C-alpha positions in Angstrom: 92.3 95.1 94.7 95.8 95.3 93.2 97.0 98.2 91.0 95.6 97.8 87.6 98.6 99.0 85.7 100.4 96.7 83.4 103.9 95.8 84.7 106.9 97.2 82.8 108.3 93.7 82.9 105.3 92.6 80.8 106.1 95.0 78.0 107.6 93.8 74.7 110.8 91.8 75.1 113.3 94.0 73.2 115.3 96.3 75.5 115.1 99.2 73.1 111.4 98.7 72.5 110.7 98.5 76.3 112.7 101.7 76.8 110.5 103.5 74.3 107.6 102.9 76.7 109.2 104.9 79.5 108.6 108.7 79.7 111.4 111.3 79.7 110.9 114.8 81.1 114.5 115.9 80.3 114.8 118.5 77.6 116.0 117.3 74.2 119.8 116.8 74.1 120.2 116.7 77.9 123.2 114.6 79.0 121.7 112.0 81.4 124.5 109.3 81.2 127.9 110.4 82.2 131.2 108.9 81.0 132.0 105.7 82.9 128.4 104.8 83.7 128.6 101.6 81.8 125.8 99.9 83.8 123.2 102.5 82.6 121.4 102.5 79.3 118.5 104.7 78.2 118.4 107.0 81.3 115.1 108.9 81.5 114.1 111.7 83.9 110.8 111.1 85.7 110.3 114.3 87.8 111.2 118.0 87.3 111.6 120.6 90.0 112.0 120.5 93.8 113.5 117.7 95.9 112.3 114.3 94.7 113.9 111.0 95.8 113.5 107.7 97.6 111.4 106.2 94.8 110.5 102.5 95.4 108.9 100.0 93.2 105.6 98.2 93.5 106.3 94.5 93.9 104.8 93.9 90.4 107.0 96.5 88.9 104.1 98.6 87.7 104.5 101.8 89.7 106.8 103.8 91.9 106.1 105.6 95.1 108.4 108.5 96.2 108.8 111.5 98.5 108.8 114.9 97.0 109.0 118.5 98.2 107.6 120.3 95.2 108.3 124.0 94.6 106.3 126.2 97.1 104.9 123.1 98.7 106.7 123.7 102.0 106.9 120.1 103.2 107.7 116.6 101.8 104.7 114.6 100.6 104.2 111.1 99.1 103.5 110.6 95.4 102.7 107.7 93.1 104.7 107.8 89.9 103.9 105.9 86.6 107.3 105.3 84.9 105.7 105.1 81.5 104.0 108.5 81.6 106.0 110.3 84.3 102.7 111.4 85.9 102.9 112.0 89.6 99.8 111.8 91.9 99.9 112.9 95.5 98.6 110.1 97.8 99.5 111.5 101.2 96.9 113.9 102.8 99.0 117.1 102.3 99.4 117.7 106.1 102.5 117.6 108.2 105.7 116.1 106.9 105.9 112.7 105.3 108.8 110.3 104.5 109.8 106.8 103.7 107.0 105.3 101.7 106.7 101.8 100.4 104.2 99.4 98.8 102.6 96.4 100.4 103.5 93.3 98.4 99.9 92.9 97.3 100.0 96.4 95.7 96.6 97.4 97.1 98.1 99.3 100.1 101.0 101.6 100.9 102.8 102.7 104.0 104.7 105.9 104.9 105.7 108.0 107.9 104.0 111.2 108.7 103.8 113.9 111.5 100.2 115.0 110.5 98.4 113.5 113.5 100.5 115.6 115.9 100.5 118.9 113.8 99.0 119.6 110.4 101.7 122.2 109.7 105.3 121.5 108.7 107.6 120.8 111.6 110.5 123.2 112.0 113.7 122.7 110.1 116.7 121.5 112.2 119.2 123.8 113.7 122.1 123.8 111.1 124.2 125.9 113.4 125.1 122.4 114.7 126.5 121.5 111.3 124.8 119.3 108.7 122.2 117.3 110.7 119.1 115.2 110.0 115.9 115.9 112.0 114.5 113.0 114.1 110.9 114.3 114.6 109.4 112.4 117.6 106.0 113.2 115.9 106.7 110.7 113.1 104.4 107.6 113.1 104.0 104.9 110.4 100.7 104.8 108.6 99.0 102.5 106.1 96.6 103.5 103.4 94.9 102.2 100.4 97.1 102.6 97.2 95.0 105.7 96.4 95.9 107.3 99.7 92.4 106.8 101.2 91.6 104.9 104.4 94.6 106.2 106.2 95.3 104.7 109.6 98.2 104.3 112.0 100.5 101.2 112.3 102.5 102.7 115.1 101.4 104.9 118.0 104.3 104.5 120.4 105.8 107.8 121.6 109.0 108.8 119.8 110.2 108.6 116.2 108.9 105.7 114.0 110.0 105.8 110.4 112.1 104.3 107.6 109.7 101.3 107.1 110.1 98.8 104.3 108.5 95.5 103.4 109.9 92.0 103.0 109.3 90.6 99.6 108.0 87.5 101.3 105.2 89.7 102.6 105.4 88.6 106.3 107.4 91.5 108.0 108.1 95.2 107.9 111.5 96.5 109.1 111.6 100.0 110.6 113.6 102.4 112.7 112.2 103.6 116.1 113.3 105.5 119.2 110.7 103.7 121.4 113.5 102.4 123.7 115.6 105.6 123.8 118.0 105.0 120.8 117.6 104.7 117.1 117.2 100.9 116.6 115.8 98.5 114.0 112.6 96.6 114.7 110.4 94.3 112.7 106.6 93.9 112.9 103.8 92.1 111.2 102.0 93.8 108.3 99.2 94.9 110.7 101.6 96.5 113.2 101.5 93.7 115.7 104.4 91.4 116.9 107.0 94.1 117.2 110.6 92.5 117.6 113.7 94.5 118.3 116.6 93.6 116.0 119.5 95.8 117.0 120.9 96.8 120.4 124.0 98.9 120.1 124.4 102.6 121.0 124.2 104.6 117.8 122.0 105.0 114.7 120.5 102.1 112.9 118.3 102.9 109.9 117.4 102.8 106.3 116.9 99.0 106.2 115.8 96.8 103.3 115.3 93.1 102.9 117.1 90.9 100.4 115.1 89.6 97.4 114.3 86.3 99.2 113.5 88.1 102.6 116.3 86.2 104.4 118.6 89.1 105.1 118.5 92.8 106.0 120.9 95.5 104.9 121.0 98.9 106.6 123.1 102.0 107.4 124.6 102.5 110.8 126.8 104.8 112.9 128.3 103.4 116.2 130.2 106.2 117.9 133.0 105.1 120.2 132.4 105.6 124.0 133.5 109.1 125.0 133.1 112.4 123.3 131.7 110.9 120.0 129.0 109.0 121.8 128.3 111.9 124.1 127.8 114.2 121.1 125.5 111.7 119.3 123.3 111.2 122.4 123.1 115.0 123.1 122.0 115.7 119.5 119.5 112.9 119.7 118.0 114.4 122.8 117.5 117.6 120.7 115.9 115.6 117.9 118.8 115.4 115.5 121.7 113.2 114.3 124.8 114.1 112.4 125.1 111.6 109.5 128.7 112.2 108.5 130.0 108.7 109.4 127.8 105.9 108.2 128.7 102.4 107.2 126.7 99.6 105.6 125.7 96.6 107.7 124.0 93.3 107.0 122.2 90.7 109.2 119.8 87.8 109.0 116.2 88.9 109.0 115.7 87.8 112.6 118.6 90.1 113.8 121.3 87.4 114.1 124.8 87.5 112.5 125.1 91.3 112.3 128.3 92.2 110.5 129.7 95.2 108.5 129.8 95.3 104.7 131.8 98.5 104.4 134.5 100.2 106.4 135.6 102.9 104.0 134.8 106.1 105.9 132.5 108.9 105.0 128.7 108.8 104.7 127.6 105.5 103.2 123.8 105.1 103.0 120.7 104.0 101.0 121.9 100.4 100.6 119.8 98.1 98.4 120.2 94.5 97.3 121.2 93.7 93.8 118.5 91.2 92.4 121.0 88.4 92.8 121.1 88.9 96.6 124.9 88.7 96.3 125.7 92.4 96.0 124.6 95.7 97.5 124.3 99.1 95.8 124.6 102.2 97.9 125.4 105.9 97.9 128.7 107.2 99.3 130.9 110.4 99.5 134.0 108.5 100.7 136.0 109.5 97.7 135.5 113.3 98.2 137.6 114.8 101.0 135.0 117.6 101.3 132.1 115.1 101.5 129.9 116.9 99.0 130.1 114.5 96.0 127.9 111.4 96.4 128.0 108.6 93.8 126.5 105.1 93.6 128.8 102.2 94.4 128.2 98.4 94.4 129.9 95.9 96.6 129.7 92.1 97.3 127.8 91.2 100.5 131.2 90.2 102.1 132.6 93.7 101.5 134.8 92.8 98.6 134.8 94.1 95.0 133.6 97.6 95.5 132.8 99.2 92.1 131.8 102.9 91.3 128.6 103.0 89.3 127.8 106.7 88.8 130.1 109.7 88.0 127.7 112.7 87.8 128.6 115.9 89.6 126.7 116.5 92.9 124.4 113.9 94.4 123.4 110.4 93.2 121.6 108.3 95.8 118.6 106.1 96.7 119.3 103.4 94.1 116.5 100.8 93.8 116.3 97.8 91.4 113.0 96.9 89.8 111.7 93.5 90.9 112.7 91.9 87.6 116.2 93.5 87.7 115.8 95.2 84.4 115.7 98.7 85.7 117.1 100.9 88.4 115.6 104.1 89.8 117.7 106.7 91.7 117.7 110.3 92.8 120.2 112.7 91.3 121.2 116.3 90.8 122.1 115.7 87.2 120.4 117.9 84.7 119.1 120.3 87.3 120.2 123.5 85.3 122.5 124.6 88.1 119.8 124.6 90.8 119.6 122.4 93.9 116.9 120.3 92.5 117.0 116.5 93.0 115.0 114.4 90.6 114.0 110.8 90.0 115.7 109.0 87.1 115.2 105.5 85.7 117.7 103.5 83.6 118.0 100.1 82.1 120.5 98.1 84.1 123.4 96.6 82.2 125.4 93.8 83.9 
């Protein structure tokens, strides 16, 4: 059955009154809205401690699901989060490393990627002597479970990395990243894991894909190294189970893989794109304004690449922005209010156009 939590969008109509129903774990007097963040109102902090990010809404707006590496936990796990109470409940089985969770549109099932079937312990960290890299664990498969985390079973069992899966709001397809054909490409499949269709076919990394609100388009992050040393470096790292995400741009295409085209060409690492509720804009995280590449902020751009606008101005990292289904709220991961630690937490704000 569907989650039995009343949708935020069904709360009292006044914006201030609705905001009062959202929990806030920040200490009294904490600055959660920075100067210039005019699109945010009533920012609240929903997690405290560790690395918490990639929070995605249930399609009825009632709950969030996110990935968290809690203090002393050792490895990322998947949690449900009630935005009204800020109560987190682990729904992954506590084994292996997990990532990239999402709700089924019905709300009674979830999906996420996990390494637990290959090894119950945490996989090794990547070799950072190669610079800043992301691990691409070949032991990742995509799993489906009931919304409580029970009845866990695989959706993919193909050798090689399978991850970064998200659902179309229409409910008919899942888009995901896989190395099943030797490179990191985008694929779509039916909700039961059948009818796998390859969508991209270009040397380089394609990942982090999301559907538009009407399910007709897909936005994603990509790196396409030029033939020669850059491509050789990418492919060598990939053979060692890593990618270097220093140069990523935002791409868009039709849901069937046709009409692939760039949205950004601004340099730096641009990732975590997500459609504005109108379907006419894309919000994403980028470090392109920082020559050192350390400051990540949120930006919004029209789907044709025009009209880029900076959204956040906090020091450190702001990323993984996701609008609620009704467009009233946005959740994101941020280093703000971390008391000088490296903690990343989940925040929610009312969205102001």
